[in-house]
C-alpha positions in Angstrom: 124.7 92.0 73.1 127.6 89.5 73.0 127.4 85.9 72.0 124.8 83.9 74.0 125.9 80.5 72.8 129.6 81.3 73.5 130.9 79.9 70.1 134.5 80.5 69.5 134.8 83.2 66.8 137.1 86.1 66.2 134.2 88.5 65.3 130.5 88.6 65.7 128.6 88.1 62.4 127.0 91.3 61.2 123.6 89.8 61.5 124.2 89.2 65.2 125.8 92.4 66.1 122.9 94.4 64.7 120.3 92.4 66.5 119.3 95.1 69.0 115.5 95.3 68.4 112.5 93.5 66.9 109.5 94.7 65.0 106.4 92.8 65.9 102.9 93.7 64.6 104.3 97.0 63.3 105.7 98.0 66.7 109.4 98.3 67.5 110.6 96.7 70.7 114.1 97.5 72.2 113.8 96.3 75.8 116.0 93.5 77.2 113.7 90.7 76.2 113.5 91.8 72.6 117.3 92.2 72.4 117.7 88.7 73.8 115.4 87.0 71.3 116.8 89.1 68.4 120.4 88.2 69.3 119.7 84.5 69.9 117.7 84.0 66.8 120.2 85.9 64.7 123.1 84.0 66.2 121.5 80.6 65.6 120.7 81.6 62.0 124.3 82.7 61.4 126.1 79.8 63.1 123.6 77.0 62.6 121.8 77.6 59.3 120.5 74.0 59.3 118.7 74.5 62.7 115.0 74.2 62.4 113.9 74.3 66.1 115.2 75.6 69.4 114.2 73.7 72.6 114.6 75.3 76.0 114.3 73.3 79.2 114.3 74.4 82.9 112.7 73.9 86.3 110.7 76.8 87.6 107.9 77.7 90.0 107.1 81.1 88.6 103.5 81.9 87.8 103.3 83.7 84.5 101.5 87.0 84.6 101.5 90.3 82.7 103.4 91.8 85.6 106.5 90.0 84.2 106.4 92.2 81.2 107.3 95.2 83.3 109.3 93.8 86.3 110.5 97.2 87.5 106.9 98.3 88.0 106.0 95.1 89.8 109.0 95.5 92.1 108.0 99.1 92.9 104.5 98.1 93.7 105.8 95.4 96.0 108.1 97.8 97.7 105.3 100.3 98.1 103.1 97.7 99.6 105.8 96.6 102.1 107.3 99.9 103.0 104.6 101.2 105.5 104.9 98.1 107.6 108.2 96.4 106.8 111.6 98.3 106.8 113.6 97.8 103.7 116.4 96.2 105.8 113.9 93.6 107.1 112.6 92.9 103.6 116.2 92.3 102.4 116.9 90.0 105.3 113.8 87.9 104.5 114.8 87.8 100.8 118.3 86.5 101.7 116.8 83.9 104.1 114.6 82.7 101.3 117.6 82.5 99.0 119.5 80.4 101.5 116.5 78.0 101.8 115.7 77.6 98.1 119.1 78.4 96.6 119.8 80.3 93.3 117.6 80.0 90.3 118.1 76.9 88.1 119.9 76.9 84.7 118.2 76.9 81.3 119.3 74.2 78.8 119.1 74.8 75.1 118.9 72.1 72.4 119.3 73.0 68.7 117.6 70.6 66.3 117.8 70.1 62.6 114.4 68.5 62.1 114.7 65.7 64.8 118.5 65.5 64.8 120.2 67.1 67.7 122.9 69.6 66.6 123.9 70.9 69.9 123.0 70.9 73.6 124.3 73.6 76.0 123.5 75.5 79.1 122.7 79.2 78.6 125.2 81.4 80.6 123.8 82.1 84.0 125.0 85.7 83.8 122.6 86.1 80.9 119.7 83.7 81.5 118.5 81.6 84.5 115.2 80.1 85.3 113.8 83.3 86.9 114.9 85.5 84.0 113.6 83.0 81.5 110.1 83.6 82.9 110.3 87.3 81.8 111.5 86.2 78.3 108.7 83.7 78.0 106.0 86.2 79.1 106.9 88.4 76.1 106.4 85.5 73.7 102.9 85.0 75.2 102.3 88.8 74.8 103.6 89.0 71.3 101.4 86.0 70.3 98.4 87.9 71.8 97.4 85.0 74.0 95.1 85.8 76.9 96.8 85.8 80.3 94.3 83.2 81.5 96.1 80.7 79.2 99.7 81.4 80.1 99.8 78.8 82.9 98.1 76.0 81.0 99.9 72.7 80.8 100.3 73.3 77.1 100.2 76.6 75.2 100.8 77.3 71.5 101.4 80.6 69.9 102.8 82.4 66.9 103.7 85.9 65.7 105.3 87.7 62.7 108.8 89.1 63.4 111.2 91.4 61.6 114.7 92.7 62.2 114.5 96.5 61.9 117.8 96.4 59.9 116.3 94.2 57.3 113.2 94.1 55.1 113.0 90.4 55.6 110.2 89.0 57.6 109.6 85.7 59.3 107.1 83.9 61.6 108.0 82.5 65.0 105.9 79.6 66.2 106.2 78.1 69.7 104.9 75.4 72.0 105.2 75.7 75.7 104.5 72.8 78.0 104.9 72.4 81.8 104.6 69.4 84.0 104.2 69.5 87.8 107.0 67.9 89.7 106.3 68.7 93.4 105.2 71.6 95.7 104.7 74.2 92.9 107.8 73.2 91.0 107.3 72.6 87.3 109.4 71.3 84.4 109.2 73.8 81.6 109.8 73.0 77.9 109.6 75.6 75.2 110.0 74.5 71.5 110.5 77.4 69.1 110.5 77.4 65.3 111.2 80.3 63.0 109.9 80.1 59.5 110.9 82.4 56.6 108.0 84.2 54.9 107.8 85.0 51.2 110.7 87.2 50.2 113.1 86.1 52.9 116.1 84.1 51.6 116.5 82.0 54.7 116.0 81.7 58.4 
């Protein structure tokens, strides 16, 4: 995965270029969400060693469910449900009409903090992450933290889980706080604050 933050650099740091998987609870994850979080955390550690927290902000109306962990299965179930009664062409027309009404998904803002000092604020590239995709990434944080699905849509959720890069013996712990506030008609302001803490034996974040 290339640079997410888009910093100008001739070469990717080794720590970033190897970030293709995560080991969580003894299990190896190599899907797109794992690669995103591995790449982003490694990139921040390499380029912003003083960073202590990452804050993500976006607007979304997505309801967080475990279906988001396997979007291809959810899509297939939806197509199977519609196919007997709605031709695929009609389903596509309805989807396009909905897109014209509501527009494309919103962007995701990222703030890097050194304690409470803002180091950088940027918009994550839309070809990598938008508000809809962010819901899938967020669902995996909830899953890795072993939070019950009934809590995922609370106004405030806290979680944590141990994390390790498979190319390193170093381990760390990710803690996060997710809050959402209702704006109007099912639209919410999402805010995710994430902190990665080195465990014993790891030289740094």
